[in-house]
C-alpha positions in Angstrom: -183.7 134.6 18.1 -180.7 134.4 15.8 -180.0 131.2 13.8 -176.7 129.4 14.0 -175.5 130.9 10.6 -176.3 134.4 11.8 -174.3 133.8 15.0 -171.4 132.4 13.0 -171.5 135.4 10.7 -171.6 137.8 13.6 -168.6 136.1 15.3 -166.7 136.0 12.0 -167.3 139.6 11.5 -165.5 140.3 14.8 -162.3 138.3 13.7 -159.6 140.5 12.2 -158.8 139.9 8.6 -155.2 138.8 9.4 -156.4 136.2 11.9 -158.9 134.9 9.4 -156.1 134.5 6.7 -153.9 132.6 9.2 -156.8 130.3 10.1 -157.4 129.6 6.4 -153.7 128.8 5.9 -153.7 126.5 8.9 -156.7 124.6 7.7 -155.2 124.4 4.2 -151.9 123.0 5.7 -153.9 120.4 7.7 -155.8 119.3 4.6 -152.5 119.0 2.6 -151.0 116.9 5.4 -154.0 114.6 5.4 -153.8 114.4 1.6 -150.1 113.5 1.9 -150.9 110.8 4.4 -153.6 109.3 2.3 -151.3 109.5 -0.7 -148.6 107.6 1.1 -151.0 104.9 2.2 -152.3 104.5 -1.3 -148.8 104.3 -2.7 -147.9 101.6 -0.1 -151.0 99.7 -0.9 -150.3 99.9 -4.6 -146.8 98.5 -4.3 -148.2 95.8 -2.0 -150.8 94.9 -4.6 -148.2 94.8 -7.3 -146.1 92.5 -5.3 -149.0 90.1 -4.5 -150.2 90.1 -8.1 -146.7 89.4 -9.5 -146.2 86.5 -7.0 -149.6 85.0 -7.7 -149.3 85.3 -11.5 -145.8 83.6 -11.4 -146.8 81.0 -8.8 -150.3 79.8 -10.0 -148.9 77.5 -12.7 -147.0 75.5 -10.1 -150.3 74.4 -8.6 -151.1 72.4 -11.8 -149.1 69.5 -13.2 -149.3 67.7 -16.4 -149.5 63.9 -16.6 -149.4 61.4 -19.4 -151.4 58.1 -19.4 -149.5 55.0 -20.4 -150.3 51.3 -20.5 -147.3 49.8 -18.8 -146.6 46.0 -18.9 -145.3 44.7 -15.6 -143.7 41.2 -16.4 -143.6 39.0 -13.4 -140.0 37.9 -14.2 -138.7 41.3 -13.6 -139.9 41.5 -10.0 -138.9 39.6 -6.9 -141.0 36.5 -6.1 -140.9 36.9 -2.4 -143.7 39.2 -1.2 -141.5 40.3 1.7 -139.1 41.9 -0.9 -141.9 43.6 -2.8 -141.2 46.9 -1.1 -139.8 50.2 -2.2 -136.3 49.1 -1.2 -136.7 45.6 -2.5 -137.9 46.7 -5.9 -135.4 49.6 -6.2 -133.4 47.8 -8.9 -136.3 46.9 -11.1 -135.9 48.5 -14.5 -138.7 51.0 -14.1 -137.2 53.4 -16.7 -137.1 50.6 -19.3 -140.7 49.6 -18.6 -141.9 53.2 -19.0 -139.9 53.8 -22.2 -141.2 50.6 -23.7 -144.8 51.8 -22.9 -144.4 55.1 -24.6 -142.8 53.6 -27.6 -145.7 51.1 -27.9 -148.1 54.0 -27.7 -146.5 56.5 -30.2 -144.7 54.0 -32.5 -141.4 55.9 -33.3 -140.0 55.6 -36.8 -136.4 56.3 -35.9 -134.1 56.1 -32.9 -134.2 59.9 -32.7 -138.0 59.8 -32.4 -137.7 57.2 -29.6 -135.2 59.4 -27.7 -137.5 62.4 -28.2 -140.4 60.4 -26.8 -138.5 59.4 -23.7 -137.9 63.0 -22.9 -141.6 63.7 -22.7 -141.7 62.1 -19.3 -140.1 63.3 -16.1 -136.9 61.4 -15.1 -138.7 60.9 -11.7 -141.8 59.3 -13.4 -140.4 55.9 -12.4 -140.8 56.8 -8.7 -144.5 57.3 -9.3 -144.8 53.9 -11.1 -142.8 52.2 -8.3 -145.1 53.7 -5.6 -148.2 52.4 -7.4 -146.8 48.9 -7.6 -145.5 48.9 -4.0 -149.0 50.0 -2.9 -150.6 47.2 -4.8 -148.2 44.3 -5.6 -151.1 42.3 -7.2 -150.5 44.5 -10.3 -147.3 42.5 -11.0 -147.7 40.4 -14.2 -150.4 42.6 -15.6 -150.8 45.6 -17.9 -151.7 48.7 -15.9 -152.9 52.1 -17.1 -151.1 54.8 -15.1 -150.9 58.6 -15.2 -147.2 59.5 -15.0 -145.6 62.9 -14.5 -144.5 64.7 -17.6 -141.3 66.5 -18.2 -141.0 70.1 -17.2 -140.9 71.3 -20.8 -144.0 69.4 -21.7 -145.7 70.9 -18.6 -144.7 74.4 -19.7 -146.1 73.9 -23.2 -149.4 72.6 -21.9 -149.7 75.5 -19.4 -148.7 78.0 -22.0 -145.8 79.4 -20.0 -143.6 78.3 -23.0 -144.6 79.5 -26.4 -144.7 77.0 -29.2 -144.8 79.7 -31.8 -141.2 80.7 -31.4 -138.5 79.1 -33.6 -137.3 75.6 -32.6 -133.8 76.9 -31.8 -135.3 79.3 -29.1 -137.1 76.6 -27.1 -136.0 73.6 -25.2 -138.5 71.3 -26.8 -138.3 70.2 -30.5 -141.0 70.3 -33.2 -141.1 66.5 -33.2 -141.9 66.5 -29.5 -144.7 69.0 -30.1 -146.1 66.6 -32.6 -146.0 63.8 -30.0 -147.7 66.1 -27.5 -150.5 66.8 -30.0 -150.9 63.1 -30.6 -151.2 62.4 -26.9 -153.9 65.1 -26.6 -155.8 63.7 -29.5 -155.7 60.2 -27.8 -156.9 61.8 -24.5 -153.7 60.7 -22.8 -152.7 64.1 -21.6 -154.3 66.0 -18.7 -153.6 68.8 -16.2 -154.5 68.2 -12.5 -153.8 69.7 -9.1 -150.1 69.4 -8.3 -150.2 67.1 -5.3 -146.5 66.6 -5.9 -145.8 70.2 -4.8 -147.0 69.4 -1.3 -145.9 65.7 -1.0 -142.4 65.6 -2.6 -139.1 66.8 -1.4 -136.1 68.5 -3.1 -135.4 67.5 -6.7 -133.2 68.8 -9.5 -136.2 68.5 -11.8 -138.8 71.3 -11.3 -141.8 69.2 -12.2 -141.1 66.7 -9.3 -139.8 69.2 -6.7 -142.0 69.9 -3.7 -142.1 71.5 -0.3 -143.3 68.5 1.7 -140.0 67.8 3.4 -139.5 71.5 4.0 -143.0 71.8 5.6 -142.2 68.9 8.0 -138.8 70.4 8.9 -140.4 73.8 9.6 -143.1 72.1 11.7 -140.4 70.4 13.8 -138.6 73.7 14.3 -141.7 75.6 15.3 -142.5 72.9 17.9 -139.0 73.3 19.3 -139.4 77.1 19.4 -142.8 76.8 21.0 -141.6 74.4 23.7 -138.6 76.5 24.6 -139.6 80.1 23.9 -143.0 80.0 25.7 -141.8 78.9 29.2 -138.4 80.6 29.1 -139.7 83.8 27.7 -142.7 84.1 29.9 -140.7 83.1 33.1 -138.0 85.7 32.3 -140.6 88.4 31.7 -142.5 87.6 34.9 -139.3 87.7 36.9 -138.0 90.9 35.4 -141.3 92.7 35.7 -142.6 91.4 39.0 -139.8 90.0 41.2 -136.4 91.4 40.1 -135.0 94.2 42.2 -134.5 97.5 40.4 -130.8 97.9 40.4 -127.8 98.3 38.0 -127.7 94.6 37.1 -131.4 94.3 36.1 -130.9 97.5 34.1 -128.0 95.9 32.2 -130.1 92.8 31.5 -133.1 94.9 30.2 -130.8 96.9 28.0 -129.2 93.8 26.5 -132.6 92.2 25.9 -133.7 95.2 24.0 -130.5 95.3 22.0 -130.8 91.6 21.2 -134.2 92.2 19.6 -132.4 94.4 17.1 -129.5 92.1 16.3 -129.5 90.8 12.7 -130.7 87.3 12.5 -127.6 86.0 10.8 -125.7 86.7 14.0 -127.8 84.2 15.8 -126.9 81.7 13.0 -123.2 82.3 13.7 -123.9 81.8 17.4 -125.8 78.5 16.7 -123.0 77.3 14.4 -120.4 78.0 17.1 -122.3 76.6 20.1 -124.7 74.0 19.0 -122.7 72.5 16.1 -119.0 73.1 16.8 -119.1 72.9 20.6 -122.1 70.7 21.5 -121.6 68.7 18.2 -125.3 68.4 17.3 -125.9 67.2 13.7 -126.0 69.8 10.9 -129.2 70.4 9.1 -131.2 69.0 12.0 -134.5 70.8 12.9 -133.5 70.6 16.5 -130.5 72.9 15.9 -132.7 75.2 13.7 -135.3 75.3 16.5 -132.7 76.2 19.1 -131.2 79.0 17.0 -134.7 80.4 16.2 -135.5 80.2 19.9 -132.6 82.4 20.8 -133.7 84.9 18.1 -137.4 84.8 19.3 -136.8 85.1 23.0 -136.1 88.9 23.1 -139.4 89.5 21.2 -141.4 87.3 23.5 -139.9 88.8 26.7 -140.4 92.4 25.6 -144.0 91.8 24.5 -144.8 89.7 27.6 -143.5 92.5 29.9 -145.6 95.0 28.0 -148.7 92.7 28.6 -147.9 92.5 32.3 -147.5 96.3 32.6 -150.9 96.7 31.0 -152.6 95.0 33.9 -153.7 97.7 36.4 -151.8 97.9 39.7 -155.2 97.7 41.5 -155.5 94.0 40.5 -152.2 93.3 42.4 -153.2 95.4 45.3 -156.6 93.9 45.6 -155.2 90.3 45.6 -152.6 91.3 48.2 -155.2 93.0 50.3 -157.3 89.9 50.7 -154.3 87.9 51.9 -152.8 86.4 48.7 -149.1 86.1 48.5 -147.2 87.9 45.8 -146.8 84.6 43.9 -150.5 83.9 44.1 -151.4 87.5 42.9 -149.1 87.1 39.9 -150.1 83.6 38.8 -153.8 83.6 39.8 -154.7 87.2 38.7 -152.1 89.0 36.7 -151.0 86.3 34.3 -154.6 85.3 33.3 -155.4 88.9 32.6 -152.2 89.3 30.6 -152.7 86.1 28.7 -154.0 87.7 25.4 -150.9 89.8 25.1 -148.7 86.8 26.0 -150.4 84.6 23.4 -150.0 87.4 20.8 -146.3 87.7 21.5 -145.8 83.9 21.1 -147.7 83.8 17.8 -145.9 86.8 16.4 -142.6 85.3 17.6 -143.4 82.0 15.8 -144.4 83.9 12.7 -141.1 85.8 12.7 -139.2 82.5 13.2 -141.1 80.7 10.5 -140.0 83.3 7.9 -136.3 83.4 8.8 -133.7 82.2 6.3 -130.3 83.6 7.2 -129.7 81.8 10.5 -130.7 78.5 9.0 -128.2 79.0 6.1 -125.5 79.3 8.7 -126.2 76.0 10.4 -126.3 74.1 7.1 -130.0 73.6 6.5 -129.4 74.1 2.8 -128.8 70.4 2.2 -130.8 68.7 -0.5 -133.1 66.4 1.4 -135.3 63.9 -0.4 -136.9 62.0 2.5 -139.1 63.1 5.3 -137.4 63.6 8.7 -138.9 61.2 11.3 -137.4 63.0 14.3 -136.0 66.5 15.0 -132.5 65.0 14.8 -132.9 63.8 11.1 -131.6 66.0 8.3 -134.2 68.4 6.9 -134.7 71.8 5.4 -137.2 74.6 6.1 -139.7 76.3 3.8 -137.9 79.7 3.6 -134.6 77.9 2.8 -136.2 75.8 0.2 -137.6 78.9 -1.5 -134.1 80.5 -1.4 -132.6 77.4 -3.0 -135.1 77.3 -5.8 -134.7 81.0 -6.5 -131.1 80.4 -7.6 -131.8 77.5 -10.0 -131.9 78.4 -13.8 -134.7 76.1 -15.0 -137.9 77.8 -16.0 -140.1 75.6 -13.8 -138.3 76.7 -10.6 -139.5 80.2 -11.1 -143.1 79.1 -10.6 -142.0 76.7 -7.8 -140.3 79.7 -6.0 -143.4 81.9 -6.3 -145.7 79.0 -5.2 -143.5 78.5 -2.1 -143.7 82.2 -1.3 -147.5 82.0 -1.6 -147.6 79.1 0.9 -145.3 80.8 3.3 -147.3 84.0 3.1 -150.5 82.1 3.7 -149.0 80.6 6.9 -147.7 84.0 8.1 -151.0 85.8 7.4 -152.9 83.0 9.1 -150.7 83.2 12.2 -151.0 86.9 12.4 -154.8 86.7 12.0 -155.0 84.2 14.8 -152.9 86.6 17.0 -155.3 89.5 16.2 -158.4 87.3 16.9 -157.1 86.0 20.2 -156.1 89.6 21.2 -159.6 90.9 20.4 -161.4 87.9 21.9 -159.7 87.9 25.3 -158.7 91.6 25.6 -160.0 93.3 28.7 -160.5 97.1 28.7 -160.0 98.9 32.0 
């Protein structure tokens, strides 16, 4: 009985030499094609890795902030006596800057007026906001000396983190040698520390990088995503169900389907122009409002939701519909009781992907004026706000060194949300998917 190798050898002996050469060339071409494909994938992954590494390296310093500990005197005569006025608005005119400057002078003992001015620049101009918030939270501190950790200036933060070299000549840095001496003194006195940058997630827009944050932008994006979810889900699913299950197949539905497919490929800035013309100029809704942003993003997301939902409905076998109709269910019952539940994984996936797409859009929001500098949190979708992609875009155009790290940190946060939403979509798809 012949072995397998002997059989192969006997078969190979019967193949003409020309055919054998052609087979070798074919197999070699197939291996080359596979190598090209693997090479293309590796090149793509390499560039993706380079992008992520560069973003993370530039953005990690933004997640740390430097603070200086000062013993600040809070004389009672500088504050309102009425407890009802001891609020952020009531104490807005208190000389917070003077109190802070006096505290740092008492600590470092300047010899000249130039030294005093150099000391004042060690702290962020918005450090007074931090001190005011501490006193507003605990008015019993009035009349006492309190030890507080206040936000340092951006240049001090850069020196402490090492993003600015102190070895270059003084003329090539934005911080003087005298200020470096003060920084060393504060470190020796254990009055300088780095901590997690809560300011990045709690503050709003600011012209100073050390006190700028994405808090307001995150709330604005949340409001817009809620508007998109509340509108795109029912409208998109209803339109898809009608077109796929109920609409007659004629010229008009063909025109509607072609236009929906075309709208999915329209540049997003066109939707911004539409929102500007309709919602702001015609309906006269307020500019920079998350409601307007949500309406514009809904228009942009609807084609994606409709197309993906129709694909999910088509994936349900016709036998499901026929079985439901065969036992006496109406067409409406067969759709809503049987087809839609089975298509739910695909519909959920389309909604999440649509939300992720809307979350990352910038161009349409620029057209409706969401580039305003907003310092306070929006309380309703009608209040002025900005969005996370727009905030990143605004930071990217600012010249200060600290905004480079802020921009990359914002991108990291945005990518985290997008990756999370896509991961949820994949999970839901795998969890509820039914194979026929």
